[in-house]
N, C-alpha and C positions, 0 to 999 in steps of 0.2 A: 538460514534467515527466515523470517517471518513477514509476510506482506498482509496488511490489514486494509480492507475496503469498507468503510463506515457508510451505509446506506448508498451502494453503488445505483445508478439510475440507467445506464446505457448499456445494454447487453454485449455489443461488440467490444466495448472497453474491458468489461468483466472477462470475456472470452480471451482476449489478448493478454491480459494480465495472467489468467490461468495458464496459458501457453508459456508464457515467461516462466512462470513458477514451476512449470514441468521441466523446462530446460535446465534451469539452474537448481532443482530439487530444493526448492524454497516452499514452505507451508503457506497455503493462502488460507486466510480468514474473512468470512463474509459476514457482515453484521447488518442485520435487518433493521428496518424494512428495505426491500429492494424496490426499484422501479420497474420490476419486470419478474416474470416467472422464471424459475430455473430451468424450465423446459423449453425456454424460448428458442426458436429455430436459429436466430441471429447470434444468440450467445454460443449454441453449439457450432455454428459454422465458424464463428471467430476462434474458438478453442479447436476446432477440427476434432482430430482424433486423440487430442492430448488430454482431454478430461480424465480418462482412466489412469493417466500417468501422475496426476496432480494429488497431492495430499492436501485436503481441504477441509475445513470446519465452519459449520454454519452457527452463528451466535444469534439469540432473539433480541438483544439489545447491547448497548455499550456497557452497561452495568454488569450484565451477565459475563461479557468478555473480560472486563477489567478485573472483576472479582477472582476470575480464574488465572489470571496472569500477573496480577500487580506484585504480589510478593515473590515471584519467580526471579530467575537469574537474569533475564533479559530486559533491557530498557525499552521504554516506549518513545519512539521519535515520531513526531507529528510533521508532516510536510505540507505548509501553506504558505502562500503569499505573505509577505510582510514580516516573516519570521526574523528573529534577530541574529540569526546564525546561518551562513551558507552551508548547504547540505555536505559538501566536500570537508568542511571543517569539523564535522561531527566524528567522534571515534566509535565506530560500530563494532560490536561484538556478535559472534556467530549466532547467539540466541535471541537477539533483538527483534523488536516488533517495529516495522516502518508503516505508518498509519497514513492513509489517504482519506480524504472526506468526498462528499457527493460531487458530481461533475457541475451541477448548477449553483451550489451553495458553500463547497468546501467543508471545513470542520467548523463545529460550533466554537465560537470565541471563548464561552465559558470553559470548555474542555482544554484549549490552548493555554488559557490563563492559569489552569491547574498545574500545567507542566511547562513554564516559560523558559526553562533551561534546556527543553528538548524540542523547542519549536524550530524547525528547519525551512529554509525558503531555497528555491532554484532561481538563480539570477534571470532577471528580464531586462531586455534592453530596449524595447519599444513600448512607449507609455501607452500607446492605442491598442496593444494586443492585451486582452483580457486575461487569457491564461494558455497553458501548454494542455495537450491532450493527457488525460489521465494516465493511460498505459505508457505513453512516452516519459511522463514524469516518474511512474514506478520503475521503468527500465533504467533511467539515469541514476536514481538513488540507490536501487538495488545493485547495479554494477560497480558503483562507488563503494559500497559495503563489502561487495564480494573482492574487489580490487585490494581493500585495506587487508583483507584475509589471505592475500596471496593467491586468489582463486583456487583455495583448497578444494580438492575433489573433482577438479576438472579432468575429462578424460584424456 
């Protein structure tokens, strides 16, 4: 699987996602600009000693990332509130890209509108809750994708 963080802002969230990617052997794609420096101590602390186990790629912007992967075998799945489809209804494949936006702003609407059939949401039940933590969202959706694949590769 491929996890994509578009313009992540909070170092501990990115570190936690890196740790998750290491544990699941998922590739982590980080798309600039970042709200932190990659050598940030809190980023390293959250990822602990897992960074050396993570396969990760850094992209200068969305256009560069999209150009490199749009014609490949994996689908782009965008996770954002108000999506027309619940994440568990998506049919994930091993080469797919699960894409998450900035913690404070989410994914750009124009990007979501380009891929309306691949816009997923995580159900929320409390209208006063703005959102879930980014690393929790990644874990929810990634493990559903892995479940659909029979947890292939588990030790």
